[in-house]
C-alpha positions in Angstrom: 43.9 70.7 37.9 45.1 67.1 37.9 44.7 64.8 40.9 48.5 64.6 41.2 48.8 68.4 41.2 46.1 68.6 43.9 47.9 66.1 46.1 51.2 67.9 45.5 49.6 71.2 46.6 48.2 69.4 49.7 51.6 67.9 50.5 53.1 71.4 50.3 50.6 72.7 52.8 51.1 69.6 55.0 54.9 70.2 54.9 54.4 73.3 57.0 52.5 71.4 59.7 54.9 68.5 60.3 55.0 67.3 63.9 58.8 67.6 64.0 61.4 69.5 62.0 63.2 67.2 59.6 67.0 66.9 59.7 69.0 68.9 57.2 69.4 65.9 54.8 65.6 65.4 54.7 65.1 69.2 54.3 67.4 69.1 51.2 65.4 66.2 49.8 62.1 68.0 50.4 63.5 71.1 48.7 65.0 69.3 45.7 61.8 67.3 45.0 59.7 70.4 45.3 61.9 72.3 42.8 62.1 69.4 40.4 58.3 68.9 40.6 57.6 72.6 40.2 60.2 73.8 37.8 61.9 70.7 36.2 65.6 70.3 35.8 68.0 72.6 37.7 68.5 76.1 36.2 71.1 78.8 36.6 74.7 78.7 37.8 75.9 76.8 40.7 76.5 79.1 43.7 80.0 80.0 44.8 82.0 78.1 47.4 81.2 80.5 50.2 77.4 80.1 49.7 77.2 76.8 51.6 73.4 76.6 51.8 72.8 77.7 48.3 75.4 75.3 46.9 73.9 72.4 48.9 70.4 73.2 47.6 71.6 73.5 44.0 73.5 70.2 44.3 70.5 68.4 45.8 68.3 69.7 43.0 70.9 68.9 40.3 71.0 65.3 41.5 67.4 64.9 40.3 68.2 66.0 36.7 66.2 63.9 34.3 63.5 62.9 36.8 60.1 63.9 35.4 58.1 66.5 37.1 55.3 64.0 37.8 57.7 61.5 39.3 59.2 64.2 41.5 55.8 65.3 42.6 54.8 61.8 43.6 58.1 61.3 45.5 57.5 64.6 47.3 54.0 63.5 48.3 55.3 60.2 49.5 58.1 61.8 51.5 55.8 64.3 53.2 53.3 61.5 54.0 56.1 59.5 55.6 57.1 62.5 57.8 53.5 63.1 59.0 53.6 59.9 61.1 
């Protein structure tokens, strides 16, 4: 396992222990960076208009299209570290 992957896995564990719950915008950023780092570019169809949460998550992930998985993992790590303070 690469050092980046190990730090990404640690950040994932740390994200569950944050001192305060992030706001919705930050939660979407966490979700999208995690998905881009784990899976890559967005997959599947965009959820329908009545699925507000699913649609917001999809759109946040889609906004990262083209970002490499390694870059997304590093951004995820940096974001979680900034929220731990």
